[in-house]
C-alpha positions in Angstrom: 27.9 -10.0 -11.4 30.2 -11.0 -8.7 29.4 -13.9 -6.4 29.2 -11.6 -3.3 26.7 -9.3 -5.0 24.6 -12.3 -6.2 24.6 -13.9 -2.7 23.6 -10.6 -1.1 20.7 -10.3 -3.6 19.7 -13.9 -3.0 19.6 -13.5 0.8 17.7 -10.2 0.5 15.2 -11.7 -1.9 14.5 -14.6 0.5 14.1 -12.4 3.5 11.7 -10.1 1.6 9.7 -13.0 0.4 9.5 -14.7 3.8 8.2 -11.7 5.7 4.6 -10.7 5.2 4.0 -7.3 3.6 1.6 -4.6 4.7 -1.2 -6.1 2.5 -0.8 -9.6 4.0 -0.8 -8.2 7.5 -3.9 -6.1 6.7 -5.8 -9.1 5.3 -4.8 -11.3 8.3 -5.9 -8.6 10.7 -9.3 -8.0 9.0 -9.9 -11.8 8.6 -9.1 -12.4 12.3 -11.1 -9.5 13.6 -14.2 -9.6 11.3 -14.2 -13.0 9.6 -13.4 -14.5 6.3 -16.0 -12.6 4.2 -14.4 -9.2 5.1 -11.0 -10.6 4.6 -11.9 -11.6 1.1 -13.1 -8.0 0.5 -9.8 -6.7 1.8 -7.9 -9.0 -0.7 -10.2 -7.9 -3.5 -9.5 -4.3 -2.7 -5.7 -4.9 -2.7 -5.9 -6.7 -6.0 -7.9 -3.9 -7.6 -5.3 -1.4 -6.3 -2.6 -3.4 -8.0 -4.6 -3.5 -11.2 -5.1 0.3 -11.0 -1.3 0.8 -10.6 -0.7 -1.5 -13.5 -3.2 0.4 -15.7 -1.5 3.7 -14.8 1.9 2.4 -15.7 0.6 0.8 -18.9 -0.9 4.2 -19.9 2.5 5.7 -19.7 1.9 7.9 -16.7 4.8 6.4 -14.8 7.2 7.5 -17.6 5.6 11.0 -17.5 6.2 11.3 -13.8 9.7 10.0 -14.1 10.4 12.5 -16.9 8.7 15.6 -15.4 9.9 16.8 -12.1 6.9 19.2 -11.8 4.4 16.4 -12.3 6.3 14.2 -9.8 6.4 17.0 -7.2 2.7 17.7 -7.7 1.7 14.0 -7.1 4.1 13.9 -4.2 2.6 16.9 -2.5 -0.9 15.8 -3.2 0.0 12.5 -1.4 1.4 14.5 1.5 -1.8 16.6 1.8 -3.9 13.4 1.7 -1.9 11.8 4.5 -2.0 15.0 6.6 -5.8 15.1 6.1 -6.1 11.5 7.2 -4.0 12.1 10.2 -6.1 15.1 11.3 -9.3 13.2 10.7 -8.0 10.3 12.8 -6.8 12.7 15.5 -10.1 14.4 15.7 -12.2 11.2 15.7 -13.8 10.0 18.9 -11.8 7.4 20.8 -14.0 4.5 19.8 -13.5 5.2 16.1 -9.7 5.3 16.3 -9.3 1.6 16.0 -8.9 -0.2 12.7 -12.3 -1.8 13.1 -14.2 0.8 11.0 -17.0 -0.5 8.9 -17.0 1.0 5.4 -20.0 -0.9 4.1 
């Protein structure tokens, strides 16, 4: 690996690590808005999501999706349909329910 490539990777790695991701921003927002207890539940949900993805990959489903263009397209379009459904539900929700302060439990 050339020095230029290594330095570009090094800088990109530091910038990515220094900026908070979506999960960190979500946990901070929930913690600030609803308190520490709900922030902990948010963290727990994110960690369970990572464990689910890890289990899916360990089961070999990631390799199946990489090998089968039909399976990958099916999962992709199911994700699109889910996001469209969420968007329509948010659009049709009353104004008070459009904020991120929904109570799920």
